[in-house]
Every structure is written in structure tokens, then in C-alpha cells.
C-alpha positions as a Markdown table, in Angstrom:
| # | Residue | x | y | z |
|---|---|---|---|---|
| 1 | Met | 112.8 | 92.0 | 128.3 |
| 2 | Tyr | 112.2 | 93.2 | 124.7 |
| 3 | Trp | 112.9 | 91.0 | 121.7 |
| 4 | Lys | 113.8 | 93.5 | 118.9 |
| 5 | Ala | 113.9 | 92.1 | 115.3 |
| 6 | Glu | 117.2 | 92.5 | 113.5 |
| 7 | Asn | 115.6 | 92.9 | 110.0 |
| 8 | Asn | 112.6 | 94.6 | 108.4 |
| 9 | Pro | 112.1 | 92.4 | 105.3 |
| 10 | Leu | 108.8 | 93.9 | 104.5 |
| 11 | Gly | 109.9 | 97.5 | 104.8 |
| 12 | Arg | 106.8 | 98.5 | 106.7 |
| 13 | Glu | 106.1 | 99.6 | 110.2 |
| 14 | Ile | 107.2 | 97.3 | 113.0 |
| 15 | Asn | 105.2 | 97.5 | 116.2 |
| 16 | Thr | 106.5 | 96.5 | 119.6 |
| 17 | Leu | 103.8 | 94.5 | 121.3 |
| 18 | Pro | 103.4 | 93.1 | 124.8 |
| 19 | Leu | 103.3 | 89.3 | 124.8 |
| 20 | Glu | 100.2 | 89.5 | 127.1 |
| 21 | Glu | 98.3 | 91.0 | 124.2 |
| 22 | Leu | 99.0 | 88.0 | 121.9 |
| 23 | Thr | 97.4 | 84.6 | 121.5 |
| 24 | Pro | 99.2 | 81.9 | 119.5 |
| 25 | Leu | 97.2 | 80.0 | 116.9 |
| 26 | Tyr | 99.4 | 76.9 | 116.5 |
| 27 | Thr | 101.5 | 74.6 | 118.6 |
| 28 | Phe | 104.4 | 72.7 | 117.0 |
| 29 | His | 106.5 | 69.8 | 118.1 |
| 30 | Pro | 108.6 | 70.4 | 121.2 |
| 31 | Lys | 111.8 | 69.6 | 119.2 |
| 32 | Ile | 111.1 | 72.4 | 116.7 |
| 33 | Lys | 110.2 | 74.9 | 119.4 |
| 34 | Gln | 113.4 | 74.1 | 121.2 |
| 35 | Glu | 115.4 | 74.6 | 118.0 |
| 36 | Val | 113.8 | 78.0 | 117.5 |
| 37 | Leu | 114.5 | 79.0 | 121.1 |
| 38 | Asp | 118.2 | 77.9 | 120.8 |
| 39 | Ser | 118.6 | 79.7 | 117.5 |
| 40 | Ile | 117.2 | 83.0 | 118.9 |
| 41 | Lys | 119.3 | 82.7 | 122.0 |
| 42 | Glu | 122.4 | 82.4 | 119.8 |
| 43 | Arg | 121.5 | 84.8 | 116.9 |
| 44 | Gly | 118.7 | 87.0 | 118.2 |
| 45 | Leu | 115.3 | 87.6 | 116.7 |
| 46 | Ile | 115.9 | 87.9 | 113.0 |
| 47 | Asn | 112.4 | 88.9 | 111.7 |
| 48 | Pro | 109.3 | 90.2 | 113.3 |
| 49 | Ile | 106.3 | 88.0 | 113.8 |
| 50 | Ile | 103.0 | 88.7 | 112.0 |
| 51 | Val | 99.9 | 89.2 | 114.0 |
| 52 | Val | 96.2 | 89.9 | 113.1 |
| 53 | Pro | 93.8 | 91.8 | 115.2 |
| 54 | His | 91.4 | 89.9 | 117.5 |
| 55 | Gly | 88.0 | 89.6 | 115.7 |
| 56 | Ile | 89.5 | 89.3 | 112.2 |
| 57 | Leu | 89.5 | 85.5 | 112.6 |
| 58 | Asp | 86.6 | 83.3 | 113.8 |
| 59 | Lys | 88.4 | 81.8 | 116.7 |
| 60 | Lys | 87.7 | 82.5 | 120.4 |
| 61 | Pro | 90.8 | 82.9 | 122.6 |
| 62 | Glu | 90.8 | 81.5 | 126.2 |
| 63 | Lys | 91.3 | 85.1 | 127.4 |
| 64 | Tyr | 90.8 | 88.3 | 125.6 |
| 65 | Thr | 93.8 | 89.5 | 123.7 |
| 66 | Lys | 94.3 | 92.2 | 121.1 |
| 67 | Tyr | 96.1 | 90.0 | 118.5 |
| 68 | Tyr | 96.5 | 86.5 | 117.2 |
| 69 | Val | 100.0 | 85.3 | 116.2 |
| 70 | His | 99.5 | 84.3 | 112.6 |
| 71 | Thr | 103.1 | 83.8 | 111.6 |
| 72 | Gly | 105.9 | 83.3 | 114.2 |
| 73 | Asn | 104.2 | 81.1 | 116.8 |
| 74 | Asn | 107.4 | 79.3 | 117.6 |
| 75 | Arg | 109.1 | 82.7 | 118.1 |
| 76 | Tyr | 106.3 | 83.8 | 120.3 |
| 77 | Trp | 106.7 | 80.6 | 122.4 |
| 78 | Ala | 110.5 | 81.1 | 122.6 |
| 79 | Ala | 110.0 | 84.7 | 123.8 |
| 80 | Val | 107.6 | 83.5 | 126.5 |
| 81 | Gln | 110.1 | 80.8 | 127.6 |
| 82 | Ala | 112.9 | 83.3 | 127.7 |
| 83 | Gly | 111.0 | 85.6 | 129.9 |
| 84 | Ala | 110.5 | 88.4 | 127.3 |
| 85 | Thr | 107.6 | 90.8 | 127.8 |
| 86 | Gln | 107.6 | 92.4 | 124.4 |
| 87 | Ile | 108.3 | 91.4 | 120.8 |
| 88 | Asp | 108.5 | 93.1 | 117.4 |
| 89 | Ala | 105.6 | 92.4 | 115.1 |
| 90 | Tyr | 103.9 | 93.4 | 111.8 |
| 91 | Ile | 100.2 | 94.0 | 112.3 |
| 92 | Cys | 98.2 | 92.7 | 109.3 |
| 93 | Glu | 94.7 | 94.3 | 109.2 |
| 94 | Asn | 93.7 | 92.5 | 105.9 |
| 95 | Leu | 93.8 | 88.7 | 105.7 |
| 96 | Lys | 94.0 | 88.8 | 101.9 |
| 97 | Glu | 97.5 | 90.3 | 102.2 |
| 98 | Leu | 98.9 | 87.5 | 104.4 |
| 99 | Pro | 100.1 | 85.2 | 101.6 |
| 100 | Asp | 101.9 | 88.1 | 100.0 |
| 101 | Leu | 103.5 | 89.1 | 103.3 |
| 102 | Glu | 104.6 | 85.6 | 104.0 |
| 103 | Gln | 106.1 | 85.2 | 100.5 |
| 104 | Lys | 108.0 | 88.4 | 100.8 |
| 105 | Met | 109.5 | 87.1 | 104.1 |
| 106 | Tyr | 110.3 | 83.8 | 102.5 |
| 107 | Ile | 108.4 | 81.9 | 105.2 |
| 108 | Asn | 108.4 | 78.2 | 104.7 |
| 109 | Pro | 106.7 | 76.5 | 107.6 |
| 110 | Arg | 108.5 | 73.5 | 109.1 |
| 111 | Phe | 106.4 | 70.6 | 110.3 |
| 112 | Tyr | 107.7 | 67.8 | 112.4 |
| 113 | Asp | 108.1 | 64.7 | 110.3 |
| 114 | Gly | 108.3 | 62.1 | 113.0 |
| 115 | Arg | 112.1 | 61.8 | 113.0 |
| 116 | Asp | 114.0 | 62.4 | 116.2 |
């Protein structure tokens, strides 16, 4: 199953990547992950995730992958849970451009605040 993004807010190339080539960087609260999964099931994948090539960060994945999921970890998780095999992504080769990319996509990370 392929999760195609509805929008291209950055107006740049969108790549279709196999989920097996991605390693998530963050884990969020199960309630937020479930909200994202429910939203995507209802509305589809709105925007691509942002990935960075393996080796650009100083982290060591459990298994070798080509990319880390920098922005869109909950969307990645939802895709895995839904049985997807591919997802649309922007590939960012330069970490210095990440803040600009996130700002252009109006990304405002949500963190669980302890309320049920």
C-alpha cells in the first residue's frame, strides 16, 4: 500500500520511499499516535514527511536504513500500523535547511501534556 501525499507545500520534489528504508527518530504518546492514525484514515496523508539521509546525523539505527524520519514520525508510525509499504517524503540533504522547511510547512510539534 502506498501513502501518497495530497499536497506539496514546499513545491519541491516528492520522493516515494519504502518504509523499510526509514528509521523513526522520535516516539510520541500513544494517544497522539492514535489521533494521527485516525486522521489519516479519515482524510488521507496531507503532507509528505521529511527525511534526512543516514550518516547526516550522529545516531546509530538498530538496523541499517537509508533515511531517518526527521519530521513526520507519527505519520510514519501510522503508515506502519496501517500496513503501508511506501510513503511520500521530502529528502533533506542539508540540516541547515530543516528549520526553513518546517516553517514553510507550518509544522508545530504537539507534545503530550499529561491530560487524557
